[in-house]
C-alpha positions in Angstrom: 8.3 20.7 34.3 11.9 19.2 34.3 12.6 16.7 31.6 12.9 13.8 34.1 9.5 14.5 35.6 7.9 14.9 32.1 9.4 11.7 31.0 8.1 10.0 34.2 4.6 11.1 33.3 4.9 9.8 29.8 6.2 6.5 31.1 3.2 6.3 33.5 0.9 6.9 30.4 2.6 4.2 28.5 2.2 1.7 31.3 -1.5 2.5 31.7 -1.9 2.1 27.9 -0.1 -1.2 28.0 -2.3 -2.4 30.9 -5.4 -1.5 28.8 -4.2 -3.7 25.9 -3.1 -6.5 28.0 -6.2 -6.6 30.2 -8.5 -6.6 27.3 -6.9 -9.7 25.8 -7.9 -11.8 28.9 -10.5 -10.0 31.1 -13.5 -11.1 29.1 -12.8 -14.8 29.4 -14.4 -15.5 32.8 -17.4 -13.3 32.2 -18.5 -15.4 29.1 -21.3 -17.2 30.9 -22.9 -13.9 32.1 -22.5 -12.3 28.7 -24.0 -15.3 26.8 -26.8 -15.5 29.4 -27.6 -11.8 28.8 -27.1 -11.5 25.0 -27.3 -15.1 23.7 -25.1 -16.1 20.8 -23.2 -19.0 22.4 -22.3 -20.5 19.0 -20.2 -17.4 18.0 -18.9 -16.1 21.4 -15.3 -17.2 20.5 -15.2 -14.2 18.2 -15.1 -12.0 21.2 -11.5 -13.1 21.5 -10.7 -14.0 17.9 -12.0 -10.7 16.5 -10.1 -8.6 19.0 -6.9 -10.6 18.3 -7.3 -10.4 14.5 -7.8 -6.6 14.6 -4.8 -6.0 16.8 -2.5 -8.2 14.7 -3.4 -6.9 11.2 -3.2 -3.2 12.2 0.3 -3.4 13.8 2.2 -2.8 10.5 -0.1 0.0 9.5 0.2 1.9 12.8 4.0 1.3 12.7 4.3 3.0 9.4 2.0 5.8 10.4 3.9 6.5 13.5 7.2 6.9 11.4 5.3 9.2 9.1 3.3 11.4 11.4 4.9 10.9 14.8 4.1 8.7 17.8 1.9 11.1 19.6 -0.9 11.5 17.1 -1.0 7.8 16.4 -1.1 6.9 20.1 -3.9 9.5 20.8 -6.0 8.3 17.8 -5.5 4.6 18.7 -6.4 5.3 22.4 -9.5 7.2 21.3 -10.6 4.4 19.0 -10.0 1.9 21.8 -12.0 3.8 24.3 -14.9 4.4 21.8 -15.0 0.6 21.3 -15.0 0.0 25.1 -17.9 2.3 25.5 -19.9 0.7 22.7 -19.1 -2.7 24.1 -20.7 -1.7 27.4 -23.9 -0.8 25.6 -24.0 -3.7 23.2 -27.5 -5.1 22.7 -26.7 -8.5 21.2 -23.8 -10.7 20.6 -23.3 -9.5 17.0 -23.0 -5.9 18.1 -20.6 -6.9 21.0 -18.3 -8.7 18.5 -18.3 -5.8 16.1 -17.4 -3.4 18.9 -14.7 -5.8 20.2 -13.1 -5.6 16.7 -13.3 -1.8 16.9 -11.5 -2.1 20.3 -8.8 -4.2 18.6 -8.3 -1.6 15.9 -7.3 0.8 18.6 -5.4 -1.8 20.5 -3.0 -2.3 17.7 -1.9 1.3 18.0 -1.5 1.0 21.8 0.8 -2.1 21.6 3.0 -1.0 18.8 3.3 2.7 19.6 4.0 2.2 23.3 6.9 -0.2 22.5 8.3 2.3 20.0 8.0 5.3 22.4 9.8 3.3 25.0 12.8 3.1 22.7 12.5 6.8 21.8 12.5 8.0 25.4 15.5 6.2 26.6 19.1 5.8 25.4 20.3 2.2 24.8 21.8 1.7 28.2 18.5 2.6 30.0 16.1 0.8 27.6 16.0 -2.4 29.7 14.5 -0.5 32.6 11.4 0.7 30.7 11.1 -2.6 28.8 11.1 -4.5 32.0 8.5 -2.2 33.5 6.3 -2.8 30.4 6.9 -6.6 30.7 5.8 -6.5 34.3 2.6 -4.5 33.4 1.8 -7.0 30.7 2.5 -10.0 32.9 0.5 -8.8 35.8 -2.4 -7.7 33.6 -2.5 -11.0 31.8 -2.7 -12.9 35.0 -5.1 -10.5 36.8 -7.4 -10.1 33.8 -9.5 -13.3 34.3 -9.8 -12.7 38.0 -10.9 -9.1 37.6 -13.4 -10.0 34.9 -14.8 -12.7 37.1 -15.2 -10.4 40.1 -16.9 -7.7 38.0 -19.2 -10.2 36.3 -20.2 -11.8 39.6 -20.6 -8.7 41.9 -21.4 -5.9 39.5 -22.3 -6.4 35.8 -20.3 -7.7 32.9 -20.6 -4.3 31.2 -18.3 -2.9 33.8 -15.5 -5.0 32.3 -15.5 -2.4 29.4 -16.5 0.7 31.4 -13.4 0.4 33.7 -11.3 1.1 30.6 -12.7 4.7 30.3 -11.1 6.3 33.4 -7.8 4.5 33.0 -7.6 5.4 29.2 -8.7 9.0 29.9 -5.9 9.4 32.4 -3.4 7.9 29.9 -4.6 10.2 27.2 -4.3 13.3 29.4 -0.8 12.4 30.4 0.2 11.9 26.7 -1.4 15.2 25.5 0.0 17.2 28.4 3.5 15.8 28.7 4.6 14.1 25.5 6.5 16.5 23.3 8.2 15.1 20.3 11.1 17.0 18.7 10.4 18.9 15.5 11.5 17.1 12.4 12.6 18.5 9.1 9.7 18.7 6.6 10.2 16.4 3.6 7.1 17.6 1.8 3.6 16.2 2.0 3.7 12.6 3.3 2.4 10.0 0.9 0.3 7.3 2.6 0.1 3.9 1.1 -3.6 3.4 1.7 -3.9 0.7 -0.9 -1.1 -1.2 0.8 -2.7 -0.7 4.2 -6.1 -2.1 2.9 -4.4 -5.0 1.2 -2.4 -5.9 4.4 -5.5 -5.7 6.5 -7.5 -7.9 4.1 -4.7 -10.5 3.7 -3.9 -10.7 7.4 -7.6 -10.9 8.3 -8.3 -13.7 5.9 -5.3 -15.8 6.7 -5.7 -15.4 10.5 -9.4 -16.2 10.3 -8.5 -19.4 8.5 -6.0 -20.3 11.2 -8.2 -19.3 14.2 -11.4 -21.0 12.9 -9.8 -24.0 11.1 -10.4 -27.2 13.0 -12.9 -25.4 15.3 -15.8 -23.9 13.3 -15.1 -26.3 10.3 -12.6 -29.1 9.4 -9.2 -28.2 8.1 -9.8 -29.8 4.7 -13.3 -28.4 4.3 -14.5 -25.9 1.7 -14.4 -22.9 4.0 -10.8 -23.6 5.1 -9.6 -24.2 1.5 -11.4 -21.1 0.3 -10.0 -18.8 3.0 -6.4 -20.1 2.6 -6.7 -19.7 -1.2 -8.0 -16.2 -0.9 -5.4 -15.3 1.7 -2.5 -16.5 -0.6 -4.0 -14.6 -3.5 -4.2 -11.4 -1.4 -0.6 -12.0 -0.2 0.4 -11.8 -3.9 -1.6 -8.6 -4.2 0.2 -7.2 -1.1 3.6 -7.9 -2.7 2.7 -6.2 -6.0 1.3 -3.1 -4.3 4.2 -2.8 -1.8 6.8 -3.0 -4.5 5.2 -0.2 -6.5 4.4 2.1 -3.5 6.6 5.1 -2.8 6.2 4.7 0.9 5.1 1.1 1.5 3.4 0.0 4.7 5.6 -3.1 4.8 8.9 -1.9 3.2 11.2 -4.5 1.7 14.1 -3.6 4.0 12.3 -5.2 6.9 13.2 -8.6 5.4 16.4 -7.6 3.5 18.3 -6.6 6.6 19.7 -9.7 8.4 19.2 -8.3 11.9 15.6 -7.4 11.5 14.7 -10.5 9.6 16.3 -12.8 12.2 14.6 -11.1 15.0 11.2 -11.3 13.2 11.6 -15.0 12.7 12.9 -15.7 16.2 10.1 -13.8 17.9 7.6 -15.5 15.6 8.9 -18.8 17.1 8.6 -17.3 20.5 4.9 -16.6 19.9 4.5 -20.2 18.7 6.1 -21.8 21.7 4.3 -19.6 24.3 1.1 -21.3 23.3 2.2 -24.6 25.0 2.3 -23.3 28.5 -0.3 -20.4 28.3 -3.0 -22.5 26.7 -2.3 -26.2 27.6 -0.6 -26.0 31.1 -3.9 -25.0 32.9 -5.6 -28.0 31.4 -2.8 -30.3 32.4 -2.7 -28.9 36.0 -6.5 -29.5 36.4 -6.9 -32.7 34.5 -3.7 -34.6 35.3 -2.6 -33.1 38.6 -6.2 -32.6 39.9 -5.7 -29.0 40.9 -8.5 -26.5 41.3 -8.7 -23.7 38.7 -7.1 -21.1 41.0 -4.2 -23.4 41.9 -3.8 -24.4 38.2 -3.6 -20.7 37.3 -0.8 -20.2 39.9 1.3 -23.0 38.2 1.1 -21.0 35.0 1.5 -17.5 36.5 4.9 -18.2 38.2 6.6 -17.4 34.9 5.4 -13.8 35.1 7.5 -13.5 38.3 10.8 -14.5 36.7 10.3 -13.1 33.2 10.5 -9.3 34.1 13.3 -9.9 36.6 15.4 -11.7 34.0 14.6 -9.2 31.4 15.8 -6.3 33.7 19.0 -8.1 34.5 19.7 -9.1 30.9 21.6 -5.9 30.1 24.5 -7.1 32.3 24.7 -10.2 30.1 24.3 -8.6 26.6 26.7 -5.8 27.7 29.3 -8.5 27.9 28.5 -11.1 25.2 26.2 -9.2 22.8 22.5 -9.2 22.0 22.6 -12.3 19.8 24.5 -14.5 22.1 22.4 -13.5 25.1 19.2 -14.3 23.2 20.7 -17.7 22.1 21.6 -18.5 25.7 18.0 -17.8 26.8 16.3 -19.7 24.0 18.7 -22.6 24.3 17.8 -23.0 28.1 14.1 -22.6 27.2 14.4 -25.4 24.6 15.9 -27.7 27.2 13.1 -26.9 29.7 10.4 -27.5 27.2 11.9 -30.8 26.1 12.2 -31.7 29.8 8.4 -31.4 30.5 7.4 -34.8 29.1 9.9 -36.4 31.5 8.0 -35.2 34.6 6.7 -38.0 36.7 3.0 -39.0 36.3 0.9 -37.7 37.9 3.5 -35.7 39.8 3.3 -32.8 42.1 2.3 -29.2 41.3 5.8 -27.8 42.3 7.4 -29.7 39.4 5.7 -28.0 36.5 5.7 -24.7 38.6 9.5 -24.9 38.9 9.9 -25.5 35.2 7.7 -22.5 34.5 9.7 -20.3 36.8 12.9 -21.3 35.0 11.2 -20.9 31.6 10.1 -17.4 32.4 13.7 -16.5 33.3 15.0 -18.0 30.1 12.5 -16.2 27.9 13.2 -12.9 29.6 16.8 -13.4 28.7 15.7 -14.1 25.1 13.0 -11.6 24.2 14.2 -8.3 25.7 17.7 -8.3 24.2 16.2 -8.9 20.7 13.7 -6.1 21.1 16.2 -3.6 22.5 18.9 -4.7 20.1 16.7 -4.4 16.9 15.3 -1.1 17.9 18.8 0.2 18.4 19.8 -0.7 14.8 17.5 1.8 13.2 16.9 5.6 13.5 13.7 7.3 14.6 12.2 7.3 11.1 12.3 3.5 10.9 11.8 2.5 14.5 8.0 2.3 14.4 7.9 0.1 11.3 10.7 -2.1 12.8 8.9 -2.5 16.2 5.6 -3.2 14.5 7.1 -5.9 12.3 8.6 -7.7 15.4 5.3 -7.5 17.3 3.3 -8.6 14.2 5.5 -11.7 13.8 5.1 -12.6 17.5 1.3 -12.2 17.4 1.2 -14.2 14.2 3.3 -16.9 15.8 0.8 -17.2 18.7 -2.1 -17.5 16.2 -0.3 -20.2 14.3 0.7 -22.0 17.4 -2.8 -22.1 18.8 -4.0 -23.8 15.6 -1.1 -26.2 15.1 -0.8 -27.3 18.7 -4.5 -27.6 19.1 -4.5 -30.0 16.1 -1.5 -31.9 17.6 -3.2 -32.2 21.0 -6.5 -33.4 19.5 -4.6 -35.8 17.2 -2.7 -37.5 20.1 -5.8 -37.6 22.2 -7.8 -39.3 19.4 -5.1 -41.9 18.8 -4.9 -42.8 22.5 -8.7 -42.9 22.9 -9.7 -44.4 19.5 -11.1 -41.1 18.2 -13.3 -40.5 21.2 -13.6 -36.6 21.3 -11.2 -33.7 21.3 -9.4 -32.0 24.2 -12.1 -29.5 24.9 -14.9 -32.1 25.2 -12.7 -34.5 27.2 -11.7 -31.8 29.8 -15.3 -30.8 30.2 -16.0 -34.4 31.1 -13.1 -34.5 33.6 -14.6 -31.5 35.4 -17.8 -33.6 35.9 -15.6 -36.5 37.2 -16.9 -38.8 34.5 -13.7 -39.8 32.7 -11.5 -42.8 33.6 -7.8 -42.8 34.4 -6.9 -43.8 30.8 -8.2 -40.4 29.6 -6.0 -38.6 32.1 -3.0 -40.4 30.7 -4.2 -39.5 27.2 -4.3 -35.8 28.2 -0.9 -36.0 29.7 0.4 -37.5 26.4 -1.3 -34.8 24.4 0.2 -32.0 26.4 3.6 -33.7 26.3 3.4 -33.7 22.5 2.6 -30.0 22.5 5.6 -29.2 24.7 7.9 -31.2 22.4 6.5 -29.1 19.5 7.3 -26.0 21.5 10.8 -27.2 22.2 11.2 -27.7 18.4 10.1 -24.1 18.0 12.7 -22.9 20.4 15.3 -24.9 18.6 14.3 -23.2 15.3 14.7 -19.8 17.0 18.2 -20.8 18.2 19.2 -21.9 14.7 17.8 -18.7 13.1 19.9 -16.6 15.4 22.9 -18.7 14.9 22.9 -18.7 11.1 21.0 -15.6 10.2 21.6 -12.9 12.8 25.0 -11.1 12.8 27.2 -11.9 15.8 27.2 -8.2 16.7 24.1 -6.1 16.0 24.9 -2.9 13.9 23.8 -0.5 16.7 23.5 3.1 15.9 24.7 5.8 18.2 22.0 7.5 20.3 
């Protein structure tokens, strides 16, 4: 098979693998009533999402290092196999505890899918062609993220919720077959038996798991200043110290120090961590705003959010014409600067306003973030060689995922705090929006929700401003790009 056809088959496999990872982050959400009705466990069902997210996030650095050590192909195959095994087990789960455990197993494979797919995209294409594959992957992620809840709802309503996990099997099997058949990595010089930092991998997994659990469950399962929160954060910080000690002594550390010593990588990590933080504002709070303040039905509210998935991939694909002229850093600064202005503009929308107003802001925000994210990912991958690209890509994705987790906790606390101050402590955002669905809450509560979401958008604008400043003062004006 000619190289172009073989590469096309591998790209198809990468897009299928990306669709699996993206769909599974959202597809379960609309089937929760059916799952709880069948298995019970309503008090812990949130771990269907939290457990998956935690497993994906904490395994990213581990898979990144393993792909640099053993190659992308074996890591991708192993990760896909674990993911599919978790999907099959989810489909036969007999209670909520088993389903949560199998979702975590899915996440352990999902971390390999996300990180290795992004790394292979850079391996397959030279610098001038990387925006094409990255925009394809962005499109797959965007479409999957939007379609996931709808697909999950249809399967739960007209088939059975277990099909949500069974549909992964043929898609994943096709992706695996394409990878095994058509992905041929070049032979590398042997440098002796690879030394794997298993102690570092275990410490990173434990530290990340504890700290992310504290962030995900704090203010939800228990108060922020309660014993469980303090214990988890204390344990997480102690484990962070253990990680530093182990990684400094390891011959081949899972998280090598150069990831933070190199200005370009450190700046991109921090900037994309801020991106994860600010993305929480629209993705989590805009649907609530659209339904509660604008009075839209759930489908229409979802459309207001989904319009940014139209402009984001298009802007990302066109960004090469911009960074080809002004450089990676300046293009990203242009994108995040526009994004900051749009986020700060949200509180100035008229009350209650029309749906087209936030929809227009989201369309522009997607274009701005496409101009911001893709140049940073392509740029930072182009500053390292093959042997460091997996670790670099994983560190970037890890920071973005961690930013989203932090953002969900911080902005949730901000929204509930504003709501409580406006209503004299009468409930949190979740309980109030449930009341709005029943039509039982007065106009004052709608205004309180609008104020809460406005505060979240101001916080997101501040995160965008921080990303702008990080790029301005920390990132080099020209990325030290290596020759392909």
